[in-house]
C-alpha positions in Angstrom: 73.7 157.0 46.4 76.1 156.9 44.0 78.9 154.5 43.2 81.9 157.3 43.9 81.5 157.1 47.4 82.1 153.0 47.2 84.7 153.0 45.0 88.4 152.2 46.3 91.1 155.2 46.3 92.8 155.1 43.3 95.4 152.4 42.8 98.5 154.3 41.9 101.6 153.6 43.9 104.7 155.6 44.9 107.6 155.1 42.8 109.5 153.8 45.9 106.7 150.9 46.4 107.3 150.1 42.9 111.1 149.8 43.4 110.6 147.5 46.5 108.3 145.6 44.8 110.5 145.3 41.8 113.5 143.4 43.5 112.6 139.9 42.5 113.2 140.8 38.7 117.0 140.0 39.8 115.9 136.9 38.4 115.8 138.3 34.9 119.5 138.5 35.0 120.5 134.7 35.7 117.3 132.6 35.6 116.6 133.1 32.0 113.0 133.1 30.6 111.6 131.0 33.8 113.5 133.5 35.6 111.4 136.1 34.4 108.2 134.1 34.4 108.7 133.8 38.4 110.3 137.3 39.0 107.3 139.0 37.1 104.6 137.0 38.9 106.4 138.4 42.5 106.7 141.8 41.1 102.8 142.2 40.4 102.0 140.0 43.9 104.2 142.8 45.7 102.4 145.6 44.1 99.2 144.1 45.3 100.8 143.7 49.1 101.6 147.3 48.8 98.3 148.6 47.6 96.9 146.5 50.6 96.0 147.7 54.3 98.9 146.0 56.0 101.4 147.7 58.3 104.6 149.2 56.9 106.2 146.5 58.5 103.9 143.5 57.4 104.2 144.8 54.1 107.9 144.8 53.8 108.1 141.4 55.3 105.5 139.8 52.8 107.4 141.4 50.3 110.8 139.9 51.3 108.6 136.3 51.6 107.2 136.7 47.9 110.7 137.4 46.7 112.9 134.9 48.5 109.7 132.5 47.5 110.0 133.6 44.1 113.9 132.7 44.1 113.3 129.0 46.0 110.7 127.8 43.4 112.7 129.1 40.3 115.7 127.2 42.1 113.5 124.4 42.4 112.0 124.4 39.0 115.7 124.4 37.4 116.6 121.2 39.2 113.7 119.9 37.7 114.1 120.8 34.1 118.0 119.8 34.0 117.1 116.1 35.8 114.3 115.7 33.6 116.3 116.9 30.2 119.8 115.5 31.2 119.1 112.3 32.8 
């Protein structure tokens, strides 16, 4: 019995999957360093989603939920920082 028999498939994703996963990176444009942090975290999580065994519909829905969650967390973080600094 060889280890190769149990090795998972290569983790390479198509360019289309990378494109769909990268939409939360829009936070970089208006989110600054915090937007960069949350955008990259959402991108990496989306890559994990697209490499999972979910159905296509579930992958798309999870991708949207992940990106919207990143934007929401960025918004609340920005509000919290502004309240702390300018109070």
